[in-house]
C-alpha positions in Angstrom: 89.7 39.0 13.9 90.1 42.6 12.1 93.6 41.5 11.1 92.3 38.5 9.3 89.7 40.5 7.6 92.5 43.0 6.5 94.5 40.1 5.1 91.5 38.3 3.5 90.4 41.4 1.8 93.6 42.5 0.5 93.7 45.6 2.9 97.8 45.5 3.2 98.2 48.8 4.9 95.7 48.0 7.6 97.3 44.6 8.3 100.8 46.3 8.6 99.5 48.8 11.1 97.7 46.2 13.3 100.8 44.4 13.3 103.1 47.3 14.3 100.6 48.1 17.2 100.8 44.6 18.4 97.0 44.4 18.1 97.3 40.9 16.3 96.9 37.5 17.8 98.9 35.4 15.4 97.2 32.1 16.5 93.6 33.3 16.2 91.3 31.2 13.7 88.3 32.2 12.0 85.3 29.9 11.3 87.1 28.0 8.5 90.0 27.3 10.7 92.3 29.7 8.9 94.9 31.9 10.7 96.3 35.2 9.4 99.2 33.4 8.0 96.9 31.6 5.6 95.5 34.8 4.4 98.7 36.6 4.0 100.3 33.4 2.2 97.2 33.3 -0.1 97.6 37.1 -0.8 101.5 36.8 -1.3 102.2 39.5 1.3 105.8 38.3 1.9 106.6 41.0 4.3 103.7 40.1 6.5 104.3 36.3 6.3 107.8 37.1 7.6 106.6 39.1 10.5 103.7 36.5 11.5 106.4 33.7 11.4 108.8 35.8 13.7 105.8 36.6 16.0 105.1 32.8 16.5 102.4 32.1 13.7 102.2 28.1 13.1 103.9 27.4 10.0 102.0 24.2 9.5 98.6 25.1 10.8 95.9 23.3 8.9 92.5 24.7 8.4 89.2 22.7 8.5 90.1 21.2 5.0 93.6 20.1 6.2 95.3 23.1 4.1 98.3 24.9 5.3 99.7 28.2 4.6 102.2 26.6 2.1 99.3 25.0 0.3 97.6 28.4 0.0 100.6 29.9 -1.4 101.1 27.1 -3.9 97.4 27.3 -4.7 97.5 30.9 -5.6 100.8 30.6 -7.5 102.5 33.0 -5.0 106.1 31.8 -5.9 108.3 33.9 -3.7 106.1 33.4 -0.5 106.0 29.5 -1.2 109.7 29.3 -1.7 110.2 31.4 1.8 107.8 29.1 3.6 109.6 26.0 2.1 113.0 27.5 3.1 111.5 28.0 6.6 110.7 24.3 6.8 106.9 24.2 5.7 105.6 20.5 5.6 105.2 19.3 2.1 103.4 16.0 2.6 100.0 17.8 2.7 97.0 16.7 0.7 93.7 18.4 0.2 90.4 16.7 0.6 90.5 15.2 -2.9 93.8 13.5 -2.1 95.8 15.9 -4.3 99.4 16.4 -2.9 101.5 19.7 -3.4 102.9 17.9 -6.4 99.7 17.5 -8.0 98.9 21.1 -7.4 102.0 22.5 -8.9 101.9 20.1 -11.7 98.4 21.2 -12.6 99.2 25.1 -12.3 102.7 24.7 -13.9 104.9 26.0 -11.2 107.9 24.1 -12.3 110.4 25.7 -9.7 108.0 24.8 -6.7 107.7 21.4 -8.4 111.4 20.8 -8.8 111.9 21.8 -5.0 109.2 19.3 -3.8 110.9 16.7 -5.9 114.2 17.3 -4.5 112.8 17.2 -1.0 111.5 13.6 -1.5 107.7 13.9 -2.7 106.7 10.9 -4.6 106.5 11.5 -8.3 103.9 8.8 -8.8 101.6 9.8 -5.8 97.9 9.2 -6.5 95.0 11.4 -5.6 91.6 9.9 -4.6 90.8 9.1 -8.4 94.3 7.3 -8.7 95.5 10.2 -10.7 99.3 11.1 -10.5 100.9 14.6 -11.2 101.7 13.3 -14.7 98.2 12.6 -15.6 97.2 16.1 -14.4 100.1 17.7 -16.4 99.1 15.9 -19.5 95.5 16.8 -19.2 96.4 20.4 -18.6 98.7 20.7 -21.5 101.8 21.5 -19.4 104.7 20.0 -21.6 107.5 21.6 -19.5 105.9 19.9 -16.5 105.6 16.7 -18.2 109.1 16.6 -19.4 110.3 17.4 -15.7 108.0 14.6 -14.2 109.4 12.0 -16.7 112.9 13.0 -16.2 112.4 12.3 -12.5 111.0 8.8 -13.3 107.1 9.2 -13.6 105.4 6.1 -14.9 104.3 7.1 -18.3 101.6 4.2 -18.5 100.1 5.0 -15.2 96.1 4.7 -15.1 93.5 6.2 -13.2 90.3 4.6 -11.9 88.7 4.9 -15.5 91.8 3.3 -17.1 93.0 6.6 -18.6 96.7 6.9 -19.2 98.8 10.3 -19.8 98.5 9.7 -23.3 94.8 9.4 -23.6 94.4 12.6 -21.5 96.9 14.3 -23.9 94.9 13.2 -26.9 91.6 14.4 -25.2 93.2 17.7 -24.6 94.3 17.9 -28.5 97.8 18.4 -27.5 100.1 17.1 -30.2 103.4 18.1 -28.5 102.7 16.3 -25.2 101.5 13.2 -27.3 104.9 13.1 -29.1 106.7 13.5 -25.8 104.9 10.7 -24.2 105.3 8.2 -27.1 109.0 9.2 -27.2 109.3 8.1 -23.5 107.7 4.9 -23.9 103.7 5.5 -23.9 101.6 2.5 -24.8 100.0 3.9 -28.0 97.4 1.0 -28.1 96.4 1.1 -24.4 92.5 0.8 -24.1 90.5 2.5 -21.1 87.7 0.9 -19.4 85.3 2.4 -21.8 87.1 0.5 -24.6 88.6 3.7 -26.1 92.2 3.9 -27.4 94.1 7.1 -28.3 93.3 6.7 -32.0 89.7 6.1 -31.4 89.6 9.2 -29.3 91.4 11.3 -31.9 88.9 10.2 -34.4 85.8 10.6 -32.4 87.1 14.3 -31.7 87.7 14.7 -35.3 91.2 15.8 -34.8 93.1 15.0 -38.2 96.4 16.0 -37.0 96.5 13.7 -34.1 94.8 10.8 -35.9 97.6 10.9 -38.6 100.5 11.3 -36.0 99.1 8.3 -34.1 98.7 6.1 -37.3 102.3 7.3 -38.4 103.6 6.2 -34.8 102.1 2.7 -35.3 98.5 2.9 -33.6 96.5 0.0 -34.3 94.0 1.0 -36.9 91.9 -2.3 -36.6 91.2 -1.5 -32.9 87.4 -1.1 -32.0 85.7 0.2 -29.1 83.3 -1.9 -26.9 80.4 -1.4 -29.1 82.4 -2.6 -32.1 83.1 0.8 -33.6 86.3 1.3 -35.4 88.1 4.5 -35.7 87.6 4.6 -39.5 83.9 4.7 -38.7 84.1 7.8 -36.8 86.4 9.4 -39.4 83.9 8.4 -42.3 80.9 10.0 -40.2 82.7 13.1 -39.8 83.8 13.3 -43.6 87.4 13.0 -42.8 88.5 11.8 -46.4 92.4 12.1 -45.7 92.0 10.0 -42.7 89.8 7.3 -44.3 92.3 7.1 -47.2 95.0 6.7 -44.6 93.2 3.9 -42.9 92.5 2.1 -46.1 96.2 2.3 -47.1 96.9 0.8 -43.8 94.7 -2.1 -44.5 91.4 -1.4 -43.0 88.5 -3.0 -45.0 86.7 -0.4 -47.2 83.3 -2.5 -46.3 83.9 -2.1 -42.6 80.5 -2.0 -41.1 79.0 -1.9 -37.4 78.3 -5.5 -35.7 74.8 -6.8 -36.2 72.5 -6.3 -33.3 69.9 -8.9 -33.9 67.2 -6.8 -32.5 64.3 -7.3 -35.0 61.7 -5.4 -33.2 63.5 -2.3 -33.0 64.7 -2.8 -36.6 61.0 -2.5 -37.9 60.5 0.6 -35.7 63.8 2.0 -37.3 62.5 1.3 -40.8 59.3 3.1 -39.9 61.3 6.1 -38.9 63.5 6.0 -42.1 60.1 6.5 -44.0 59.1 9.8 -42.0 62.6 11.3 -40.9 63.6 14.5 -42.7 67.1 14.1 -41.9 68.9 10.7 -41.6 72.5 12.2 -41.0 74.3 10.3 -38.1 74.1 13.0 -35.8 70.4 13.3 -36.0 69.9 10.3 -33.6 67.2 7.8 -34.2 64.8 7.9 -31.1 64.4 4.2 -30.7 66.9 2.0 -29.1 68.3 0.5 -32.3 72.0 0.1 -33.2 71.9 0.5 -37.0 73.4 -3.0 -37.0 75.5 -3.6 -40.2 75.6 -0.1 -41.0 78.8 0.3 -43.4 80.9 3.5 -44.2 79.0 3.7 -47.4 75.8 3.8 -45.7 77.0 6.6 -43.4 78.4 8.7 -46.2 75.0 8.4 -48.0 73.0 9.3 -45.1 75.1 12.2 -44.2 75.1 13.5 -47.9 78.9 13.2 -48.1 79.3 12.9 -52.1 82.9 13.1 -52.0 83.1 10.4 -49.4 81.0 8.1 -51.3 83.2 8.6 -54.4 86.1 7.7 -52.3 84.9 4.7 -50.8 83.6 3.4 -54.3 86.9 4.1 -55.9 88.7 2.0 -53.2 86.4 -1.0 -53.9 83.4 -0.4 -51.6 80.5 -2.9 -52.4 77.9 -0.3 -53.9 75.1 -2.9 -52.9 76.1 -3.7 -49.4 73.1 -4.1 -47.0 72.8 -3.2 -43.5 70.8 -5.5 -41.1 67.5 -3.8 -42.0 68.3 -4.7 -45.8 68.7 -1.1 -46.8 71.4 -0.1 -49.2 73.2 3.1 -49.8 70.7 3.7 -52.6 67.8 3.4 -50.2 69.2 5.9 -47.7 70.1 8.3 -50.4 66.8 8.1 -51.9 65.1 8.5 -48.5 67.2 11.5 -47.7 66.6 13.3 -50.9 70.3 13.2 -52.0 69.8 13.3 -55.6 73.6 13.7 -56.5 74.5 10.6 -54.5 71.5 8.6 -55.9 72.8 9.5 -59.3 76.4 8.4 -58.6 75.3 5.3 -57.1 73.4 4.2 -60.1 76.2 5.2 -62.3 78.3 2.8 -60.2 75.9 -0.1 -60.8 73.7 0.3 -57.7 70.9 -2.1 -57.9 67.6 -0.5 -57.3 65.5 -3.8 -57.2 67.2 -4.6 -53.8 64.5 -4.8 -51.1 64.9 -4.5 -47.4 63.2 -6.3 -44.7 59.7 -4.5 -45.3 60.1 -5.6 -49.1 60.7 -1.8 -49.8 63.0 -0.7 -53.0 64.9 2.5 -52.9 62.1 4.1 -55.1 59.4 3.3 -52.5 61.3 5.8 -50.2 61.3 8.5 -52.8 57.6 7.9 -53.5 56.6 7.9 -49.9 58.3 11.3 -49.3 57.2 12.8 -52.6 60.7 13.2 -53.9 59.6 13.1 -57.3 63.2 14.1 -58.9 64.7 11.1 -57.0 61.9 9.0 -58.5 62.6 10.1 -61.9 66.3 9.5 -61.6 65.8 6.1 -60.2 63.4 5.2 -63.3 65.9 6.7 -65.9 69.1 5.2 -64.7 68.3 2.0 -63.2 67.9 -1.1 -65.4 65.9 -2.9 -62.6 63.1 -0.3 -62.6 60.7 0.7 -65.6 62.2 1.9 -68.9 63.9 5.0 -69.1 61.7 8.3 -69.2 63.4 9.7 -72.1 62.5 6.5 -74.1 58.6 7.0 -73.6 58.5 9.4 -76.8 59.5 6.2 -78.8 56.4 4.4 -77.3 56.5 2.3 -74.2 54.4 -0.2 -76.1 57.4 -0.8 -78.6 59.3 -2.6 -75.9 56.2 -4.8 -75.1 56.0 -8.0 -77.2 52.7 -7.6 -79.3 50.5 -10.5 -78.6 51.8 -11.1 -75.1 48.9 -10.3 -72.5 51.3 -10.6 -69.5 53.8 -8.2 -71.1 50.8 -5.7 -71.8 49.9 -6.0 -68.2 53.3 -5.3 -66.9 53.7 -2.3 -69.4 50.4 -0.9 -68.1 51.5 -1.2 -64.5 54.8 0.4 -65.3 52.9 3.3 -67.0 50.8 3.7 -63.9 53.6 3.9 -61.8 55.0 6.9 -64.0 51.7 8.5 -63.7 51.6 8.2 -59.9 55.0 9.4 -59.5 53.9 12.5 -61.4 56.4 12.1 -64.2 53.5 11.7 -66.9 50.6 13.6 -67.2 47.1 12.1 -67.5 47.0 13.0 -71.1 50.2 11.3 -71.7 49.3 8.3 -69.7 46.1 7.8 -71.8 47.8 8.2 -75.0 50.5 5.4 -74.1 47.9 3.4 -72.6 46.1 3.4 -75.8 49.2 2.5 -77.6 49.7 -0.6 -75.4 46.3 -1.7 -75.6 46.4 -1.6 -79.4 49.6 -3.8 -79.4 
């Protein structure tokens, strides 16, 4: 036992002395079922490995996990020891308790010389572990381009899938490795393959906000219209993350600038959602709504307005986005910008003919949100710039009553209501209100 402890603890000199004095039982195993050869191989003590084999140590003895000295040498990347054991005839058809072969192990740890030897000796290039993963899948995930190249040269299936339906290409995109992505595509990888979760390579690249890979995949012919299981398109993720270059690229490739999420049809949750919009301090897409509502019908313009991305709002409108598009709740981009206090976006939307008179499912206009939240600057802006609200504030000095037909009681009543709204919004003082009220009543 002392020899095993010496090898396991890296006490090489002690191990050598014990061997020289013939005080070692080379077949002895510890509580894990491991022999001295396991530990010497693990440490890469090649001279001790040679002596142990000469003294009768079992080359392919398996521990309780089914792992041999050769497996240990490969696991610890002890190249010279592994090559020596291989030369002495070590078994190569060994799998660990997860079903990984030595080819999986060397592919994952980028031991190309050992991997080549294993392939030469007949190990299957497409062998699968318990998760149906091949060495190529692991190498693609672990960013080992040289290994990927070698496996492909030896006939590895470039479109193999694991139990989740992931291919080497999807793994390479997830690991954000452009050179491997290009290599796989050059060798016939299906660029539009979708896994069991409904994810394509392009969708993953957008979800991970990887501009370089997104652009590469589009240029290589990825389907820009593909959607996930919940109906979300790559362009939606790009918009949510303010990736203007990518959104422009998608639009240039034919994606509808008015793309919106599918309608959910869940009216009960929709009203809870509208209540949340009234109270939330931040409507950004990463500030998740606590109820189980899908934001049905939410367009890219809605997303950009919620997140406060003015440059994205401008890009979408410049490319023909419908400024008054409504989501399932009836809200427009102007509703969300007003509720979120995004004054610059409110101004830009109004300058691009946003209709402030549009009401949502609760009969609320954009100005109702700004009033509820006490966003007086937004309210003032809506009143000044929107033709569908009360007369412009800067015109009050010329007398609101001048725009009211004299002798028309209905018009006078409406003018008084408009005046009261200005007072409630804090735009007029009580003194100004009384003065204008007097003018209207005098007619």
